[in-house]
C-alpha positions as CSV (number, residue, x, y, z in Angstrom):
1,X,117.0,76.5,122.3
2,X,113.3,77.8,122.2
3,X,112.2,79.8,119.2
4,X,109.4,82.2,119.4
5,X,107.1,82.2,116.4
6,X,106.0,85.6,115.1
7,X,102.6,86.7,116.1
8,X,100.1,85.7,113.3
9,X,96.6,86.9,112.9
10,X,93.9,84.6,114.3
11,X,91.9,84.8,111.1
12,X,93.1,84.6,107.5
13,X,92.4,87.4,105.1
14,X,89.4,85.4,103.6
15,X,87.9,85.2,107.0
16,X,88.2,88.9,107.4
17,X,86.6,89.3,104.0
18,X,83.7,87.1,105.1
19,X,83.3,89.3,108.3
20,X,83.2,92.5,106.0
21,X,80.5,90.8,104.0
22,X,78.5,90.1,107.2
23,X,79.0,93.6,108.5
24,X,77.7,95.1,105.1
25,X,74.6,93.0,105.8
26,X,74.3,94.6,109.3
27,X,75.8,91.9,111.6
28,X,76.8,93.6,114.9
29,X,78.4,90.1,115.9
30,X,80.7,90.1,112.9
31,X,81.7,93.7,113.6
32,X,82.6,92.8,117.2
33,X,84.5,89.8,116.0
34,X,86.4,92.0,113.5
35,X,87.2,94.6,116.1
36,X,88.6,92.0,118.4
37,X,90.7,90.6,115.5
38,X,92.2,93.7,114.2
39,X,91.7,96.7,116.6
40,X,95.3,96.3,118.1
41,X,96.8,96.7,114.6
42,X,94.6,99.7,113.9
43,X,95.4,101.4,117.1
44,X,99.1,100.6,116.6
45,X,99.2,102.6,113.3
46,X,97.3,105.5,115.0
47,X,99.6,105.6,117.9
48,X,102.6,105.5,115.7
49,X,101.4,108.5,113.7
50,X,99.8,110.6,116.3
51,X,101.4,112.4,119.3
52,X,99.2,111.2,122.0
53,X,97.0,108.4,123.1
54,X,93.8,110.5,123.0
55,X,94.2,111.3,119.3
56,X,95.1,107.6,118.6
57,X,91.9,106.4,120.4
58,X,89.9,108.8,118.3
59,X,91.5,107.7,115.1
60,X,90.8,104.2,116.0
61,X,87.2,104.9,116.7
62,X,86.8,106.8,113.5
63,X,88.3,103.9,111.6
64,X,85.8,101.4,112.9
65,X,82.9,103.8,112.3
66,X,84.0,104.0,108.7
67,X,84.2,100.2,108.4
68,X,80.6,99.9,109.8
69,X,79.4,102.6,107.4
70,X,81.3,101.6,104.3
71,X,81.6,97.8,104.6
72,X,79.5,97.4,101.5
73,X,81.8,99.6,99.4
74,X,85.0,97.6,99.7
75,X,86.4,96.5,96.3
76,X,87.6,92.9,97.0
77,X,89.4,92.7,93.7
78,X,91.5,95.7,94.7
79,X,92.3,95.1,98.4
80,X,91.9,92.5,101.2
81,X,89.8,93.4,104.1
82,X,92.9,93.7,106.3
83,X,94.7,96.1,104.0
84,X,91.5,98.2,103.4
85,X,91.0,98.6,107.2
86,X,94.7,99.4,107.8
87,X,94.6,102.0,105.1
88,X,91.5,103.5,106.6
89,X,93.3,103.7,109.9
90,X,96.3,105.5,108.3
91,X,93.9,107.9,106.5
92,X,92.0,108.7,109.9
93,X,95.4,109.2,111.7
94,X,96.6,111.6,109.0
95,X,93.3,113.6,109.2
96,X,93.6,113.8,112.9
97,X,97.1,115.3,112.5
98,X,95.9,118.0,110.3
99,X,92.6,118.8,112.2
100,X,92.7,122.0,114.3
101,X,92.3,121.4,118.0
102,X,88.8,121.6,119.2
103,X,88.0,124.3,121.8
104,X,86.4,123.1,125.0
105,X,82.7,124.0,125.2
106,X,81.5,126.2,128.1
107,X,79.6,123.4,129.7
108,X,82.8,121.2,129.7
109,X,84.9,124.0,131.3
């Protein structure tokens, strides 16, 4: 009988912490690596909480923009990089739920 191992992250928490430190120093390569590592989990949270794919994509993008802008503010004694990012994803999804719909601009109509 074949057993299937549960999906495990490619990087340990300490690897993600190292990527966050590099992102805080401005490394675009580290940001791309972090995105590749955790974007499916971020998007999964957003998709679970939001009613459609468009809102989930926006919340995912907002989450990674926050990571880029605030990588230097993470308190590593309080949370791992993974939990911090997933908490941001949850917060952005919740904000998207409560935001009023944006009207189309005249040029988009």
